[in-house]
C-alpha positions in Angstrom: 69.2 57.2 12.5 71.9 57.3 15.1 74.5 60.0 14.4 76.4 60.3 17.8 77.4 57.6 20.2 78.9 58.5 23.6 80.1 56.1 26.3 81.5 56.2 29.7 84.8 54.2 30.1 85.3 52.6 33.5 82.6 50.1 34.4 81.1 50.6 31.0 83.3 50.4 27.8 86.3 48.6 29.4 86.3 45.6 31.6 87.5 45.4 35.2 91.0 45.0 33.9 90.7 48.3 32.0 90.9 46.4 28.6 89.0 47.7 25.6 86.6 45.3 23.8 88.5 43.0 21.3 86.3 44.3 18.5 86.7 48.0 19.4 88.8 49.1 16.5 86.5 47.3 14.0 83.5 49.0 15.6 85.2 52.4 15.1 85.9 51.6 11.5 82.3 50.7 11.0 81.1 53.9 12.6 83.5 55.9 10.4 82.1 54.3 7.3 78.6 55.3 8.4 79.7 58.8 9.4 78.6 58.2 13.0 80.5 60.3 15.6 82.0 58.5 18.6 82.8 60.1 21.9 84.5 58.7 25.0 83.0 60.4 28.1 84.8 60.1 31.4 85.8 61.6 34.7 89.3 60.9 33.6 91.6 63.7 32.3 92.5 64.1 28.7 96.1 63.0 29.4 94.8 59.7 30.7 92.3 59.2 27.9 94.7 60.1 25.1 97.1 57.5 26.5 94.5 54.7 26.0 92.9 56.1 22.8 95.9 57.6 21.0 95.6 55.2 18.1 92.2 56.8 17.1 92.5 60.2 18.8 92.2 62.1 15.5 88.9 60.3 14.7 86.9 60.6 17.9 85.7 63.1 20.5 86.7 63.3 24.1 84.4 64.5 27.0 87.0 64.7 29.8 86.8 65.5 33.5 83.0 65.0 33.4 82.6 67.7 30.7 85.1 70.2 31.9 87.4 69.7 28.9 86.0 68.7 25.5 88.1 67.8 22.4 86.9 66.9 19.0 89.4 65.2 16.7 92.3 66.9 18.4 90.8 70.4 18.6 89.7 71.8 22.0 86.0 72.7 21.8 85.4 73.8 25.5 87.2 74.2 28.8 86.0 75.2 32.2 88.5 76.3 34.8 87.5 76.4 38.5 88.4 79.6 40.4 91.5 79.0 42.5 89.7 80.5 45.6 87.2 77.6 45.4 90.0 75.0 44.7 91.8 76.0 47.8 88.6 76.0 49.8 87.8 72.4 48.6 91.4 71.3 49.6 90.8 72.7 53.1 87.4 71.0 53.5 88.7 67.6 52.3 91.8 67.6 54.5 89.6 68.6 57.6 87.3 65.6 56.9 89.8 62.9 56.2 89.3 62.9 52.4 92.1 63.1 49.7 91.7 65.8 47.0 93.2 65.3 43.6 93.5 68.4 41.3 92.9 67.7 37.6 94.6 70.4 35.6 95.6 71.4 32.1 99.2 70.3 32.5 99.0 67.5 35.1 97.1 65.8 37.9 98.3 66.9 41.4 98.2 64.9 44.6 99.8 65.2 48.1 99.0 61.9 49.8 101.8 59.3 49.2 100.1 56.3 50.9 100.5 53.1 48.8 96.7 52.5 48.8 95.9 56.0 47.6 98.6 56.0 44.9 97.4 52.6 43.6 93.8 53.9 43.4 94.9 57.1 41.6 97.0 55.1 39.1 93.9 53.2 38.0 92.4 56.3 36.5 95.1 59.0 36.1 98.5 59.4 34.6 100.7 62.4 34.3 100.5 62.7 38.1 102.6 65.3 40.0 103.3 65.1 43.7 103.2 68.3 45.7 104.1 68.7 49.4 101.1 71.1 49.5 98.3 71.3 47.0 97.9 74.9 47.9 101.1 75.4 45.8 99.4 74.3 42.6 99.3 77.1 39.9 97.8 75.1 37.0 94.3 75.7 35.5 92.1 73.2 37.4 89.1 71.7 35.6 88.1 69.2 38.2 88.7 68.2 41.9 88.5 64.5 42.4 87.9 63.6 46.0 88.8 60.1 47.4 87.3 58.5 50.6 89.2 55.4 51.6 86.2 53.7 53.2 83.7 54.7 50.5 82.4 58.2 50.0 78.7 58.2 49.3 77.4 58.0 52.9 79.8 60.3 54.8 82.0 62.3 52.5 79.4 63.2 49.8 77.0 64.9 52.2 79.9 67.1 53.6 80.9 68.2 50.1 77.3 68.7 48.9 76.5 70.8 52.0 79.5 73.0 51.5 79.8 73.3 47.7 76.4 72.3 46.4 75.3 75.9 45.8 78.5 77.0 44.2 79.9 74.0 42.3 78.7 70.8 40.7 79.3 67.8 43.1 78.9 64.4 41.5 79.3 60.9 42.9 81.6 59.1 40.3 82.5 55.9 42.0 82.4 54.0 45.3 85.4 55.9 46.5 85.2 59.1 44.4 83.3 62.3 44.2 84.0 64.8 41.4 83.7 68.6 41.8 83.4 70.9 38.8 82.1 74.4 38.0 78.3 74.9 38.1 76.5 73.3 35.2 79.5 71.1 34.3 78.6 67.5 33.7 78.7 64.9 30.9 75.2 66.0 29.8 76.6 69.4 29.0 79.4 67.8 27.1 76.9 65.8 25.0 74.9 69.0 24.3 78.0 70.8 23.1 78.8 68.0 20.6 75.2 67.7 19.5 75.1 71.4 18.7 78.5 71.3 17.0 77.6 68.3 14.9 73.9 69.1 14.3 72.7 66.0 16.1 69.3 65.6 17.9 68.3 63.8 21.1 66.7 61.1 19.0 69.9 60.6 17.0 72.1 60.1 20.1 73.1 56.9 21.9 74.9 56.8 25.3 76.1 54.2 27.8 76.8 54.6 31.5 77.1 52.9 34.8 77.5 55.5 37.6 75.8 58.7 38.8 78.1 61.1 36.9 76.6 59.5 33.8 73.0 60.4 34.6 72.9 63.8 32.8 74.6 62.3 29.7 71.9 59.6 29.5 69.2 62.2 29.8 70.4 63.7 26.6 70.2 60.6 24.5 67.1 58.7 23.4 69.1 55.5 23.0 70.4 55.6 26.6 71.7 52.4 28.1 72.4 51.4 31.7 74.9 48.6 32.2 73.8 45.6 34.1 76.4 46.5 36.7 75.1 50.1 36.9 74.0 52.1 40.0 70.3 51.7 40.6 69.6 55.4 39.9 71.4 55.0 36.6 69.1 52.1 35.7 66.1 54.3 36.5 67.3 57.1 34.3 68.2 55.1 31.1 65.6 54.2 28.5 67.2 50.8 27.9 69.5 48.3 29.5 72.4 46.0 28.4 74.8 43.5 29.8 77.9 44.1 32.0 81.2 45.8 31.1 83.0 42.5 31.5 80.9 41.1 28.7 81.9 44.1 26.5 78.2 44.9 26.1 78.8 48.4 24.7 80.3 47.3 21.4 77.8 44.4 21.1 74.9 46.8 21.5 76.3 49.4 19.1 76.7 46.8 16.3 73.3 45.4 17.0 71.6 48.8 16.7 73.4 50.3 13.7 73.1 47.3 11.5 
């Protein structure tokens, strides 16, 4: 019996216009009636997620910033702050290699590049943004460093970040333009494990949905792991099952099919 369902957001639960499935609230009500826990799992910050899911925030779990910040029904379960020494070093490496770092913190999301293209891209995933002339001036607790490459980041930017920080931090490709950097061992899979332990749920009782490489560890911790049709090839290799696209709102369709 399924007892925990976790899903990525962008490219998975919501469509390309960032809209939730039309039956989403009915699905949550059905899960509540069956006592099945539901978690949104994202590279987005808690501030951004709570903005979209405020109407059910007291009924679901949040795995935020790729597992760096975890909230269960309004109560913080886990948080992982990156040492400021490493934050500053990441800022330096990014600026030297024509990449834009975004600091995701407890009280805000901090950026220093005011190009229209970059601000538009940031606004797709983050709110509560704060402009700083220099990111070195940031004093917030930072959970994640999101790095943007304007021409795509997998082929050029990702190797630079992996070579420099792969031994000291978690470096994860999260989108065509984005790489996420967190503390060692931090990923969505760890977030799932924390919730499984807290709720007393096993691998066989867990369902998860994802589309990109920062979802891989999460899918590995769920027997009912689904790759979206629009997923990265490596995600499709990881998942035990497959489903349709995010624009078809396939997540809620699959949930209702399996729990009936």
